[in-house]
Structures are given as structure tokens and as C-alpha cells.
C-alpha positions as CSV (number, residue, x, y, z in Angstrom):
1,M,-8.1,19.3,19.7
2,L,-7.4,18.1,23.3
3,K,-7.0,20.3,26.3
4,N,-3.2,20.2,26.0
5,S,-3.6,21.6,22.5
6,Q,-2.7,18.3,20.8
7,E,-4.6,17.9,17.5
8,I,-6.3,14.5,17.0
9,A,-8.0,12.7,14.2
10,V,-11.3,10.9,14.9
11,K,-12.5,8.0,12.8
12,K,-16.3,7.4,13.2
13,L,-18.0,4.1,12.4
14,S,-20.6,4.5,9.7
15,R,-23.9,3.2,10.8
16,S,-24.9,2.3,7.3
17,S,-22.1,-0.3,7.0
18,S,-22.9,-3.9,7.8
19,Q,-19.2,-4.8,7.9
20,G,-18.1,-1.8,9.8
21,L,-18.3,-3.2,13.3
22,D,-16.0,-6.1,12.6
23,E,-13.5,-3.8,10.9
24,F,-13.7,-1.3,13.8
25,K,-12.9,-4.1,16.3
26,S,-10.1,-5.4,14.2
27,E,-8.5,-2.0,13.8
28,A,-8.8,-1.2,17.5
29,L,-7.4,-4.5,18.7
30,H,-4.5,-4.6,16.2
31,L,-3.4,-1.0,16.7
32,A,-3.6,-1.2,20.5
33,K,-0.8,-3.9,20.3
34,L,1.3,-2.2,17.7
35,Q,3.9,0.5,18.2
36,H,6.2,1.7,15.4
37,R,7.2,5.0,14.0
38,N,5.8,4.1,10.6
39,L,2.4,3.1,11.9
40,V,-0.3,5.6,12.8
41,K,-0.6,5.8,16.6
42,L,-4.0,5.0,18.2
43,L,-4.6,7.3,21.1
44,G,-7.9,5.9,22.3
45,C,-11.3,4.7,21.3
46,C,-15.0,5.0,22.3
47,I,-17.7,2.3,22.1
48,Q,-20.5,4.0,23.9
49,K,-23.3,5.7,21.8
50,E,-20.8,6.3,19.0
51,M,-18.0,4.1,17.8
52,L,-14.9,6.2,17.6
53,L,-11.2,5.6,17.1
54,I,-8.9,8.5,18.1
55,Y,-5.5,8.9,16.3
56,E,-2.6,11.2,16.3
57,Y,-3.4,13.9,13.7
58,M,-1.4,13.8,10.4
59,P,-1.3,17.4,9.1
60,N,-0.3,16.4,5.6
61,K,-3.1,13.9,5.2
62,S,-2.5,10.9,2.9
63,L,0.1,10.1,0.3
64,D,-2.4,10.1,-2.6
65,T,-3.1,13.8,-2.0
66,F,0.5,14.5,-2.9
67,I,1.7,12.0,-5.6
68,F,-1.5,12.2,-7.7
69,D,-1.9,16.0,-7.5
70,Q,-0.3,17.9,-10.3
71,E,0.9,20.7,-8.0
72,R,1.5,19.0,-4.7
73,R,3.6,16.2,-6.2
74,K,6.3,18.9,-6.9
75,L,6.8,19.1,-3.2
76,L,8.1,15.5,-3.2
77,D,11.6,15.5,-4.6
78,W,13.3,12.2,-5.0
79,S,14.9,12.2,-1.5
80,K,11.4,12.6,0.1
81,R,9.9,9.9,-2.1
82,F,12.7,7.5,-1.3
83,H,12.2,8.4,2.4
84,I,8.5,7.5,2.1
85,I,9.2,4.3,0.2
86,S,11.7,3.2,2.9
87,G,9.5,4.1,5.8
88,I,6.5,2.1,4.4
89,A,8.9,-0.8,4.0
90,R,10.0,-0.6,7.6
91,G,6.4,-0.4,8.8
92,L,5.5,-3.5,6.8
93,L,8.5,-5.4,8.0
94,Y,7.5,-4.7,11.6
95,L,4.0,-5.9,10.9
96,H,5.1,-9.1,9.2
97,Q,8.1,-10.1,11.3
98,D,9.0,-7.9,14.3
99,S,5.8,-7.2,16.1
100,R,4.2,-9.4,18.8
101,L,1.6,-10.3,16.3
102,R,2.3,-11.2,12.7
103,I,-0.1,-8.9,10.8
104,I,-1.1,-8.9,7.2
105,H,-2.5,-5.5,6.3
106,R,-4.5,-6.5,3.2
107,D,-5.3,-3.0,2.1
108,L,-2.0,-1.1,1.6
109,K,-2.5,1.8,-0.8
110,A,-1.6,5.4,-1.2
111,S,-4.7,6.7,0.6
112,N,-3.8,4.4,3.6
113,V,-0.4,6.0,4.0
114,L,-0.6,9.1,6.1
115,L,2.2,11.8,6.3
116,D,3.2,13.7,9.4
117,C,4.5,17.3,9.5
118,E,7.9,16.1,8.3
119,L,6.5,13.8,5.6
120,N,7.3,10.7,7.5
121,P,4.9,7.9,6.3
122,K,2.6,6.1,8.7
123,I,0.6,3.1,7.6
124,S,-3.1,3.4,8.6
125,D,-6.5,1.7,8.3
126,F,-6.2,-1.8,9.9
127,G,-9.8,-2.6,9.4
128,L,-9.1,-5.5,7.1
129,A,-5.9,-6.6,8.8
130,K,-5.5,-10.3,9.9
131,S,-3.0,-11.7,12.4
132,F,-1.2,-15.0,11.9
133,G,-0.3,-17.3,14.8
134,G,2.1,-20.2,15.2
135,N,3.4,-21.6,11.9
136,E,0.6,-20.1,9.9
137,T,1.9,-18.4,6.7
138,E,-1.3,-17.9,4.6
139,A,-5.0,-18.0,4.9
140,C,-8.1,-18.0,2.6
141,T,-11.3,-16.0,2.8
142,K,-14.5,-16.1,0.8
143,R,-14.9,-12.4,1.4
144,V,-12.3,-10.7,-0.7
145,A,-12.0,-7.1,0.6
146,G,-9.5,-4.6,-0.5
147,T,-8.8,-2.2,-3.4
148,Y,-8.5,-3.3,-7.0
149,G,-5.3,-2.1,-8.5
150,Y,-3.4,-3.0,-5.3
151,M,-4.6,-6.6,-4.7
152,S,-2.4,-9.5,-5.6
153,P,-3.6,-12.1,-8.1
154,E,-3.9,-15.0,-5.6
155,Y,-6.0,-12.8,-3.2
156,A,-8.2,-11.2,-5.8
157,I,-9.0,-14.4,-7.6
158,N,-8.8,-17.1,-4.9
159,G,-9.1,-15.2,-1.7
160,V,-5.6,-16.5,-0.5
161,F,-3.6,-13.9,1.4
162,S,-0.2,-13.9,3.0
163,A,2.7,-11.5,3.7
164,K,3.5,-11.8,0.0
165,S,0.1,-10.2,-0.7
166,D,1.2,-7.1,1.1
167,V,4.5,-7.2,-0.8
168,F,2.5,-7.1,-4.1
169,S,0.5,-4.0,-2.8
170,Y,3.8,-2.4,-1.7
171,G,5.3,-2.9,-5.2
172,V,2.3,-1.2,-6.8
173,L,2.7,1.7,-4.4
174,M,6.4,1.9,-5.2
175,L,5.7,2.2,-8.9
176,E,3.0,4.8,-8.3
177,I,5.4,6.9,-6.1
178,V,8.1,6.8,-8.8
179,S,5.8,7.6,-11.7
180,G,3.3,9.9,-9.9
181,T,0.6,7.9,-11.6
182,R,-2.2,5.7,-10.3
183,N,-2.2,2.0,-11.4
184,R,-5.9,1.7,-11.6
185,G,-7.3,3.7,-14.5
186,F,-3.9,4.1,-16.1
187,S,-4.0,4.1,-19.9
188,H,-1.4,4.6,-22.6
189,P,-2.1,5.4,-26.3
190,N,0.3,2.8,-27.6
191,H,-0.7,-0.3,-25.6
192,H,-3.5,-1.7,-23.4
193,Q,-1.4,-2.5,-20.3
194,N,-1.8,-0.9,-16.9
195,L,0.9,0.9,-14.9
196,L,2.6,-2.4,-13.9
197,G,2.6,-3.6,-17.5
198,H,3.9,-0.2,-18.7
199,A,6.7,-0.3,-16.2
200,W,7.6,-3.9,-17.3
201,K,7.5,-3.0,-21.0
202,L,9.9,0.0,-20.5
203,F,12.1,-2.1,-18.3
204,Q,12.4,-4.8,-20.9
205,E,13.2,-2.2,-23.5
206,G,15.8,-0.5,-21.4
207,R,13.7,2.7,-21.3
208,S,12.7,2.8,-17.6
209,I,13.7,6.5,-17.4
210,E,10.5,7.2,-19.4
211,F,8.5,5.8,-16.5
212,V,9.8,8.3,-14.0
213,D,7.9,11.4,-12.9
214,P,9.8,14.2,-14.6
215,V,9.6,16.2,-11.4
216,V,12.2,14.0,-9.7
217,V,14.7,13.1,-12.5
218,N,18.2,14.6,-12.3
219,S,21.7,13.3,-13.0
220,N,22.4,12.6,-9.3
221,N,19.6,10.0,-8.6
222,V,18.9,8.2,-11.8
223,A,20.7,5.0,-10.8
224,E,18.8,4.8,-7.5
225,I,15.4,5.5,-9.2
226,M,16.1,2.7,-11.7
227,R,16.9,0.4,-8.8
228,I,13.6,1.2,-7.1
229,I,11.7,0.5,-10.3
230,H,13.5,-2.9,-10.5
231,I,12.6,-3.7,-6.9
232,G,9.0,-2.6,-7.5
233,L,8.7,-5.0,-10.4
234,L,10.1,-7.9,-8.3
235,C,7.4,-7.1,-5.7
236,V,4.6,-7.4,-8.2
237,Q,5.5,-10.7,-9.7
238,K,2.6,-13.0,-10.5
239,W,3.6,-15.9,-8.3
240,T,4.2,-15.4,-4.5
241,E,7.4,-17.4,-4.6
242,D,8.9,-15.0,-7.0
243,R,8.3,-12.0,-4.7
244,P,10.8,-11.0,-2.1
245,T,10.0,-10.8,1.6
246,M,9.9,-7.3,3.2
247,Y,13.2,-8.2,4.9
248,M,14.7,-8.8,1.5
249,V,13.2,-5.5,0.3
250,I,14.9,-3.6,3.1
251,L,18.2,-5.1,2.1
252,M,17.5,-4.3,-1.6
253,L,16.7,-0.7,-0.7
254,G,20.0,-0.4,1.1
255,S,21.8,-1.8,-1.9
256,E,22.9,-4.8,0.3
257,M,21.4,-7.4,-1.9
258,A,21.7,-8.2,-5.6
259,L,18.6,-7.9,-7.7
260,S,17.4,-10.8,-9.8
261,A,15.8,-10.3,-13.2
262,P,12.0,-9.7,-12.8
263,G,9.5,-11.8,-14.7
264,E,6.1,-10.7,-16.0
265,P,4.1,-8.9,-13.3
266,G,0.7,-10.0,-12.2
267,F,-2.3,-8.1,-13.4
268,F,-0.4,-6.3,-16.1
269,S,-3.2,-5.7,-18.6
270,E,-5.7,-3.0,-18.6
271,T,-9.1,-4.2,-17.3
272,K,-12.3,-3.2,-15.5
273,G,-12.2,-6.2,-13.3
274,P,-9.6,-7.8,-11.0
275,H,-8.4,-10.6,-13.2
276,A,-6.2,-8.9,-15.8
277,G,-3.2,-10.8,-17.0
278,A,-4.2,-13.8,-14.9
279,G,-6.2,-15.8,-17.4
280,A,-9.1,-16.1,-15.0
281,S,-12.8,-16.0,-15.8
282,Q,-14.2,-16.0,-12.3
283,P,-16.8,-13.4,-11.3
284,E,-15.5,-10.2,-9.8
285,P,-15.9,-10.1,-6.0
286,C,-17.3,-7.1,-4.2
287,S,-14.9,-4.7,-2.5
288,P,-16.2,-2.8,0.6
289,N,-13.5,-0.1,-0.2
290,E,-15.8,1.2,-2.9
291,V,-18.2,2.2,-0.2
292,T,-17.4,5.0,2.3
293,L,-17.3,3.4,5.7
294,T,-15.8,6.1,7.9
295,A,-15.4,9.9,8.2
296,L,-12.1,11.3,9.3
297,S,-11.7,14.8,10.7
298,A,-9.4,16.8,13.0
299,R,-10.7,17.9,16.3
């Protein structure tokens, strides 16, 4: 806590991480140039003795602590979930299009969305973010880093990333928020598909209502929830050209744009590796997100 009684969150660089310094610099440089109500605010940093990033404190912690918890998820009715879905979309649109830099987050997931005291969503953790300049629309890396279950097929398999890679991650997150269920580790007794495949199967059969978290279903919001599932499926299409931009997603969320029929999603089959549903046989790359790089605490 600061002298003015403002609570802060401090992110400390792990000394055991060989990649932590680059990610620390990336996060500090990007967030210093970004200002949006749906992005976590960087208040300061320290590079002497200890490497620290100082953020505004988010009292409700991260989204995953709500939607994947059997009791806390009940605090998120549909209006709150839709508010969170919309806020994340606005934050991504700012990163991709409206900021001075064009930023690809590369690690959007439930645990990287923080919630303030009013449950407003704030995208956080820009350690893997990359900025695009000029006419650059995509890039390729040999070091695939992110979180399986959220990574797009082209990124997980070939290391190619673009704004459409973030759109895929956003689509996964949308479906998780609607269902209250994680994509990674999801299983169903009647098939071997993951959460994306399950959503697709029910959509094809006209049974999408069965996908929805029972906590949020009522007669007043079913049509809107069905539309969100539809948009989520469009975002997780296998091919980048079949996914909408975040600008299009914003229009879709406001019912200002007609929805096309979604095709088969990418990575729709249950698997232990990153290549489900893609027909690939390449070795699984290593993700630094499976290693704890930082500690976050309020002071």
C-alpha cells in the first residue's frame, strides 16, 4: 500500500527464469505506452537490485477464480458475463487497431484477465506481447510460448501469429465464460472432443442451450447467449481468414452485424498435445507458461 492508502500489486521477476528478463522488458515497454480502461494500468517499475512492475491493484483477482469456481461463478450472472466479454473485446480492439502500437497479446486467457472492484475486466500480462509496425500483419517465431487450450492452430503448430491468433484465444475465452468450463482438460462421456468441439457439436444439433452454465440461463437472455456462442465459434475457426477481426466482433456483440455460419473449429478434439484436430504430427513445443515466472502480491 502506498502512502496515499492506494493499494498496489507488485510483480517480481523470478531469478530462476532464463526468459523472464526479456518478458519483463516487453511488458514494461508495452504497458508504458498503452492506456485503456480494459487494460491493467502500470504505475511504475524498478530495475535496481530487484526487477519489479507495479500495477493498480485488482481486488477481485483474475477471471478464472470466478468462472471455474463452483461457488464464485454464481456471482457472475449473465449481465456481468456479457459485460466482461464486451470489455475484453474492447481492450483487444484497442491493442490491435486503436493504440499507437499495434499489439498482439499472444497469451490471452482467463487468468490474464483481472477484475476490478466493479468486475470490469482488464487484460494483463504483456510479457509475450509483440508489436507490429508499418504494413506488418503477421510474424513467425521458433519459440512458441503461450498456453495450450488457448493457442490458435497456426501459432501452436507453425509459430505464425497475428491479430487473428488473439481472436482465436478470445473465442476460447468466450466459450469458457458462457459454459463456466475450462477448454483444456474438458471431457465428455459421449465423445472425445474438447470444449470447442462440444460447443460445435451442440450448435450443429440445435442444442446449444445445453452448453450454457445453468447459473445464467433464464427466459430473458437465451437469445443473447446463443448469439455469443455463435460468435465464439466464429472466433475459433481453424483458418485465420474465416475468423472475424476484433472490430467485427464488436459489431457482432452489438447485434450490428449478421453472423455467418461457423465451420469446424480448430483444435476441436481432446488431446494431451497442441495439435488436436489439425492433422499435424510435429513435436510439441515447450510453453514457458507451465513454469511459474512471477509472484503477484498486494502491498
